[in-house]
C-alpha positions in Angstrom: -0.2 0.4 0.0 1.3 3.3 -1.1 2.6 6.5 1.8 1.9 9.2 -1.0 0.3 11.4 0.1 -2.9 12.1 -2.0 -1.8 15.2 -3.9 -5.9 16.1 -4.7 -6.8 16.8 -1.2 -4.6 20.5 -1.6 -4.4 20.6 -5.3 -6.9 22.8 -6.0 -8.8 24.8 -8.9 -6.4 27.1 -9.6 -2.9 26.6 -7.4 -1.5 24.5 -5.1 -2.2 25.8 -1.5 -1.2 23.3 1.2 0.0 22.9 5.2 3.7 23.1 5.4 5.2 20.1 6.3 1.8 17.0 6.5 0.8 18.2 3.1 3.7 20.4 1.5 7.1 18.3 1.4 10.0 18.9 -0.3 9.8 15.3 -1.3 6.4 16.6 -3.0 7.4 19.6 -4.2 9.8 17.9 -6.3 7.5 15.7 -7.7 5.6 19.3 -8.8 8.4 20.3 -10.5 9.2 17.5 -12.8 4.9 17.0 -13.2 5.4 20.0 -14.3 8.2 19.9 -17.1 6.9 16.6 -18.0 3.2 18.3 -18.1 4.0 21.4 -20.6 6.7 19.9 -22.6 9.6 22.0 -20.9 12.5 19.8 -21.2 15.5 21.9 -23.0 14.1 24.9 -22.2 13.9 27.9 -19.6 11.6 27.8 -16.2 11.1 31.0 -14.5 10.5 29.9 -10.5 10.3 32.7 -8.5 8.7 32.7 -4.3 7.9 35.1 -1.9 8.9 36.1 2.1 7.2 32.9 3.3 10.1 30.7 5.8 9.2 27.8 3.6 9.4 29.4 0.1 13.9 29.4 -0.5 13.5 25.4 0.5 10.8 24.6 -1.7 11.8 26.9 -4.5 15.7 24.0 -4.5 13.5 21.0 -4.1 11.3 21.8 -7.4 14.6 23.1 -9.3 15.8 19.2 -8.4 12.6 18.3 -10.0 12.5 20.3 -12.8 16.1 20.0 -13.6 16.1 15.8 -13.5 13.5 16.0 -16.4 15.4 18.4 -17.9 14.6 21.6 -17.6 16.2 25.2 -17.2 15.7 26.4 -13.8 15.7 30.4 -14.2 15.4 30.8 -9.8 14.2 34.9 -9.7 14.1 34.3 -6.0 11.7 36.7 -4.4 9.5 38.3 -5.8 5.6 39.3 -6.3 2.9 37.2 -8.2 2.6 39.9 -11.0 5.8 39.7 -11.4 6.4 36.2 -11.8 4.3 36.7 -14.8 6.2 39.8 -15.8 9.0 37.1 -16.5 6.1 34.9 -18.3 5.6 37.0 -20.2 8.6 39.0 -20.8 10.8 36.1 -21.9 8.3 33.8 -23.2 9.0 31.1 -20.8 6.3 28.7 -18.1 6.7 29.8 -14.3 6.4 28.5 -11.2 5.3 30.9 -8.4 6.0 29.9 -4.3 3.7 31.5 -2.3 -0.1 30.9 -0.6 -1.0 34.7 -1.0 -3.4 35.9 2.1 -2.9 32.6 3.9 -1.7 31.8 6.8 2.6 31.3 8.1 1.6 27.6 8.0 0.8 27.6 4.3 2.6 27.4 1.5 1.1 27.0 -1.9 2.9 27.2 -6.0 0.3 29.1 -9.0 2.3 27.6 -12.5 1.9 29.5 -15.7 2.5 29.0 -19.1 5.0 30.9 -21.4 3.6 34.0 -22.2 2.0 33.7 -17.9 -0.6 31.5 -19.6 -2.8 30.2 -16.2 -3.7 26.9 -16.2 -6.1 25.2 -14.1 -7.1 21.5 -12.8 -9.1 21.8 -16.6 -5.9 23.0 -18.0 -3.1 21.1 -17.2 -3.0 21.3 -13.2 -4.7 17.8 -13.5 -2.2 16.2 -15.4 0.8 18.4 -13.2 -1.1 16.1 -10.4 -1.1 13.5 -11.9 2.5 13.0 -12.9 3.2 14.3 -9.5 1.2 11.1 -7.7 3.3 8.6 -9.6 6.2 9.8 -8.9 6.0 10.4 -5.4 4.0 6.3 -5.4 7.3 5.3 -7.6 10.1 6.6 -4.9 12.0 8.7 -7.1 12.2 11.2 -9.9 14.3 9.5 -12.6 16.6 12.0 -14.4 16.4 12.2 -18.9 19.7 11.4 -20.3 20.1 15.5 -20.2 19.3 16.9 -17.0 18.7 20.8 -17.1 21.0 23.6 -16.2 20.4 26.1 -13.4 20.8 30.1 -12.7 19.6 32.8 -11.3 18.1 36.2 -12.4 16.7 39.6 -10.7 13.7 41.1 -12.6 12.7 43.9 -10.6 14.1 46.8 -12.4 12.6 45.4 -15.5 9.3 45.1 -13.8 8.9 47.8 -12.6 10.2 50.4 -15.9 7.6 48.2 -17.8 4.7 49.2 -15.5 5.7 52.9 -16.0 6.0 52.7 -19.2 2.0 51.3 -19.3 1.2 54.4 -16.9 2.9 57.9 -16.9 2.7 59.3 -13.2 5.3 61.8 -14.0 3.0 64.2 -15.0 0.5 64.0 -12.2 0.1 66.7 -9.4 1.8 64.9 -5.9 0.1 63.0 -4.0 1.0 61.7 -0.6 0.1 58.0 -0.2 0.1 55.1 2.3 0.9 52.0 1.5 0.7 48.6 3.5 2.4 45.7 2.4 1.5 43.7 5.4 4.4 42.5 5.7 4.2 40.8 1.8 5.8 41.0 -1.3 4.4 45.2 -1.7 7.3 45.4 0.4 9.7 44.8 -1.9 7.2 46.3 -5.8 6.3 48.9 -4.0 9.6 51.1 -3.3 10.5 49.9 -6.8 7.5 51.2 -8.7 6.4 54.1 -7.0 9.4 54.9 -5.7 13.9 55.4 -6.4 14.4 51.4 -5.5 15.2 49.8 -8.7 16.3 53.2 -10.4 14.2 54.6 -11.8 12.9 58.9 -11.7 11.4 60.0 -8.8 7.4 60.1 -9.1 5.2 62.9 -7.5 4.4 60.7 -4.9 5.3 60.5 -1.1 4.7 56.9 0.0 4.2 56.3 4.0 5.4 53.1 4.1 3.1 50.8 7.1 4.6 46.5 7.3 7.4 47.1 4.6 9.2 44.3 6.1 9.6 41.1 5.0 7.8 38.8 7.2 6.2 35.8 6.3 4.6 35.2 9.6 3.0 38.6 9.0 3.2 39.7 12.3 0.7 42.7 12.7 -2.4 41.3 10.8 -2.8 39.1 7.7 -2.2 40.1 4.4 -5.7 39.2 3.6 -7.0 42.9 2.4 -10.8 41.6 1.7 -11.2 40.8 5.4 -12.0 44.8 6.9 -10.0 44.2 10.3 -6.9 43.6 8.3 -7.3 47.4 7.0 -8.2 49.1 10.6 -4.1 50.0 9.9 -4.0 51.6 6.5 -7.4 53.1 7.0 -5.9 54.8 10.3 -2.1 56.1 8.8 -4.5 57.4 6.0 -6.2 59.9 8.4 -3.2 60.3 10.9 -1.6 61.6 7.6 -3.5 63.5 6.1 -2.7 61.2 2.8 -4.5 61.8 -0.2 -5.5 57.6 0.1 -4.0 54.5 1.0 -3.3 51.1 -1.0 -3.5 48.2 0.7 -1.7 44.8 -1.0 -2.2 41.1 -0.3 0.8 38.7 0.4 2.3 38.0 -3.0 0.9 41.5 -4.1 -0.7 41.1 -7.0 -4.1 42.1 -5.6 -4.7 45.9 -4.9 -6.9 48.0 -2.6 -7.4 51.3 -2.1 -9.0 53.5 0.5 -10.2 57.1 0.0 -8.8 60.2 2.2 -11.8 59.4 4.4 -10.9 56.0 5.5 -13.4 54.1 3.5 -12.8 51.7 1.2 -13.1 52.0 -2.4 -14.9 49.4 -3.8 -13.1 47.2 -6.3 -15.6 47.9 -8.6 -15.7 51.1 -8.1 -11.2 50.5 -9.1 -12.1 47.8 -12.0 -14.7 50.6 -13.9 -12.3 53.2 -13.9 -9.6 51.4 -15.5 -11.9 49.7 -18.1 -12.8 54.0 -19.1 -9.1 54.6 -19.1 -8.4 51.5 -21.0 -10.9 51.8 -23.8 -10.1 55.4 -24.0 -6.7 55.0 -24.5 -6.8 52.2 -27.2 -9.1 54.1 -29.4 -6.7 56.9 -29.0 -4.0 54.5 -30.6 -6.4 54.0 -33.3 -8.3 50.8 -32.3 -11.1 50.6 -34.9 -13.8 47.5 -34.1 -15.1 45.8 -31.4 -13.5 46.1 -28.1 -14.1 43.8 -25.2 -13.7 43.7 -21.8 -13.7 40.9 -18.7 -16.0 41.6 -15.8 -17.4 38.8 -13.3 -20.9 38.2 -12.4 -20.7 39.7 -9.0 -18.9 42.7 -9.7 -21.2 46.1 -9.3 -23.4 46.6 -12.4 -22.3 50.1 -13.0 -18.8 48.1 -14.2 -20.8 46.9 -17.5 -22.8 50.3 -17.9 -18.9 51.9 -17.8 -17.7 49.7 -20.5 -21.0 50.2 -22.7 -20.9 53.4 -22.3 -17.2 54.3 -23.0 -18.1 52.5 -26.4 -17.0 48.7 -25.6 -18.5 45.0 -24.8 -18.8 43.7 -21.8 -18.4 40.2 -20.9 -19.8 38.8 -18.6 -17.8 35.5 -16.8 -18.0 32.4 -13.8 -15.7 34.3 -10.6 -12.1 32.1 -10.6 -8.6 33.7 -12.3 -7.1 31.4 -14.0 -10.6 31.1 -15.9 -10.6 35.0 -16.4 -7.4 34.7 -18.2 -9.0 32.1 -20.9 -11.4 34.6 -21.5 -9.0 37.5 -21.7 -7.8 35.1 -24.6 -10.5 34.1 -26.1 -11.6 37.7 -26.8 -8.9 39.6 -27.2 -10.0 41.4 -24.0 -8.3 44.7 -23.1 -9.1 44.9 -19.3 -11.1 42.8 -17.0 -12.1 43.2 -13.0 -12.8 40.9 -10.4 -15.0 41.8 -7.3 -11.8 40.6 -5.4 -9.6 42.9 -6.7 -8.2 40.7 -9.4 -7.5 43.4 -12.1 -6.5 41.8 -15.9 -4.4 43.1 -18.7 -3.5 42.5 -22.0 -0.6 44.8 -22.0 0.4 42.9 -19.0 -0.1 39.2 -21.1 -3.7 38.8 -19.9 -2.4 38.1 -16.3 -3.7 40.0 -12.7 -1.7 43.2 -11.9 -3.0 45.1 -9.2 0.1 47.1 -9.2 -0.9 48.2 -12.2 -4.4 48.9 -11.5 -3.4 51.5 -8.4 -0.6 53.6 -10.9 -4.1 54.1 -13.4 -6.1 55.1 -10.7 -3.5 57.4 -9.2 -3.1 58.7 -13.3 -6.2 59.1 -12.9 -6.6 60.6 -9.4 -4.2 62.7 -9.7 -5.7 64.7 -12.8 -8.6 64.5 -11.2 -9.9 68.4 -9.5 -11.3 66.9 -5.7 -10.8 64.3 -2.7 -10.3 60.3 -3.4 -14.3 60.4 -2.6 -15.7 62.3 -4.8 -14.0 60.6 -7.7 -14.6 57.4 -6.0 -18.8 58.2 -5.4 -19.3 58.5 -9.4 -18.4 54.7 -9.9 -20.2 53.8 -6.5 -24.4 54.8 -7.6 -25.7 51.6 -6.2 -25.7 49.4 -2.7 -24.3 46.4 -2.8 -24.5 43.7 0.5 -21.0 42.3 0.1 -20.2 38.8 -0.3 -21.6 36.8 2.8 -21.6 32.8 4.1 -23.7 30.3 5.4 -23.0 27.3 6.0 -25.6 24.8 4.2 -24.8 21.1 4.7 -28.1 21.0 1.9 -27.0 23.4 -1.3 -30.0 21.6 -3.8 -32.6 22.2 -1.0 -31.1 25.9 -0.5 -31.4 26.6 -4.2 -34.8 25.0 -4.6 -36.2 27.6 -1.7 -34.5 30.4 -3.2 -36.3 29.2 -6.7 -39.5 28.7 -5.4 -39.8 32.8 -3.8 -38.7 34.7 -6.4 -40.7 32.4 -8.9 -42.1 35.3 -11.2 -40.2 38.3 -8.9 -36.7 37.7 -11.2 -35.1 36.4 -14.2 -32.4 33.5 -13.4 -29.3 32.2 -15.0 -27.3 29.7 -14.3 -23.9 30.7 -15.3 -21.5 30.8 -11.6 -24.3 29.2 -9.2 -27.2 31.0 -9.8 -28.3 34.8 -10.7 -31.7 36.1 -10.1 -32.6 39.5 -11.7 -35.4 42.0 -10.9 -37.3 44.6 -10.2 -39.2 45.7 -6.9 -41.8 49.0 -6.2 -38.5 51.1 -5.8 -35.5 49.9 -7.9 -33.9 47.0 -9.3 -32.0 44.6 -7.9 -29.7 41.0 -8.2 -28.4 38.9 -6.5 -26.1 35.4 -6.8 -25.6 32.8 -4.9 -23.0 30.0 -5.5 -21.4 27.5 -3.5 -17.7 27.6 -2.5 -15.5 24.8 -3.7 -13.4 23.7 -0.8 -16.3 24.3 2.7 -19.7 23.8 3.0 -20.6 27.2 2.3 -22.8 29.1 -0.3 -22.0 32.8 -0.8 -24.4 35.6 -1.7 -24.2 39.2 -3.3 -26.4 41.1 -3.6 -27.7 45.4 -5.1 -29.5 46.9 -5.7 -30.5 50.1 -6.8 -30.6 51.8 -3.5 -30.3 50.8 -0.1 -33.9 49.8 1.1 -34.2 47.6 -1.5 -30.7 45.9 -1.2 -31.5 45.5 2.6 -34.5 43.3 2.3 -33.5 41.4 -0.9 -30.7 40.9 1.4 -32.3 39.7 4.3 -34.9 37.8 2.3 -32.6 35.4 0.6 -30.3 34.9 3.8 -33.4 33.6 5.6 -34.0 31.4 2.8 -30.3 30.0 3.0 -30.6 29.4 6.3 -33.5 28.1 6.8 
C-alpha cells in the first residue's frame, strides 16, 4: 500500500495550496517540479521559478528545481518576487513559471501558482490535473528519474525591468503631488512598491510621497494577515491615512497581486469602482491609439452593475464571466479583451499578457485621481451609485434544498441564469436588484452577493435571501 500523500487534497482548481510539512514537503514539491516540466513539455527550455517571503519558500524552490532539472528544464531562479513579477518574467521571456506563495493564507501554508509560457494561466481543466497526476506517480514510484540531459540552473533578478515596464504603461510623472500610505502587510508589496512607485529600482522619482506601513518582508505576518478582503486587516491603513492626512491608501495582499484602495476619509473604494475607472481609461487609450472594431472588457458576474454600464458607455462590449482567475485569463485570450476586473481586486491587462496585476491597477487609479479636481471620495462616488451587500457566507449542508427554496420564493419576481451558481435579476417597487448565490469549491458554504438600485431594496433582498439560505 502506497504511503504517498494524496495530492488532490491540496491541489485546488487554480493552484496548489497546502500546509507546510504535512501536505507540502520537499519530496512533494520535487515531484511537482518534475510533473510540471513533463506536462508542459519544457525539457531543454527555461522555466522561471520565484517565491514570496515565507520561511519555507526558498527550500521549496530548491526542491522544485531538483525535480524540474531532473526532467530536463533549465531553471531560472527569480528569487524573492511578487506573483505579478513572476507573470512579467513568464511574459517577457515567453517561458513557463512557478510562483511559490500561499497569497494571504497564514504562515503555516505555502503553495504554487503555475503559468504556461506567456503568463497563461493553468487550472485543473487546462493542465493542473496532469501535473498533479504525474507528480502523484513519481511519489508512488519513490523517485523522480533523470533524463539523459538534465537541465541547468541560473539566477535572474527582474525587479528593475518589471518596474520599468509598468512605468512604461502608465506615466505618473505629470500628475499632481500625492501623499500615499501603502500597507504591504509584511508581504511582497514591501519590495515592489518602493521599486515601482519610488526610486529603489533606479527609476526617476515620481510626485508621490510614500508612507510605508509594514514593508519588512516577514512570512509570519506579525502585524496582521495580508488579506485586505477582511475589513479587520484594513484598520491600520485606515488610521494611518487619517493620521497622516494622506490623499489615499493602498493595501496589498501577501504576494502583492491584489491591491485595495482607501480614500482620504479612511473608507474603502470598492474593487468594482476601481475596475470601472480602469476599464474606462483602457478603452479610451486603445481608441486614441487607433484601434477600431469591437473592444471587449471582462468583468465577473458579481462586480457592480456600474462596471458593465461604464464599459458600454465608453463604447466597448462587456463580457460577463464566472469567478476565478485562471478562467478569466483564458477568457482574456479568447476574446482579445483589453482589461478584466473582479470583485476580489484582481485586475487583468492585455498589455500584461492577460495576467493580473494589482500594482498596475493602482497606477491607473493614481493617474486618474492625479488629474482629478477633488478628493478621492468624490471620484469614487461617481463609480459607486448603487448599494452592494458584499460577499456573505453561510454554512449550508444541503445546497440543492437551499436553491429550491430561493427559486420558489422568487418565481415570477426575477429572471434566473446559471452562469456561476444562480443569479436572480428583477425589479421591486422602488428599483432593480440582482443577487447571486454560489457554493464554495472547498467548504460547505453558500456565498451570497446582492446589489440594488437603493439601500432599502438591497437590505430587503439580502435579508430575505439569507433567511431562505439559512432556513
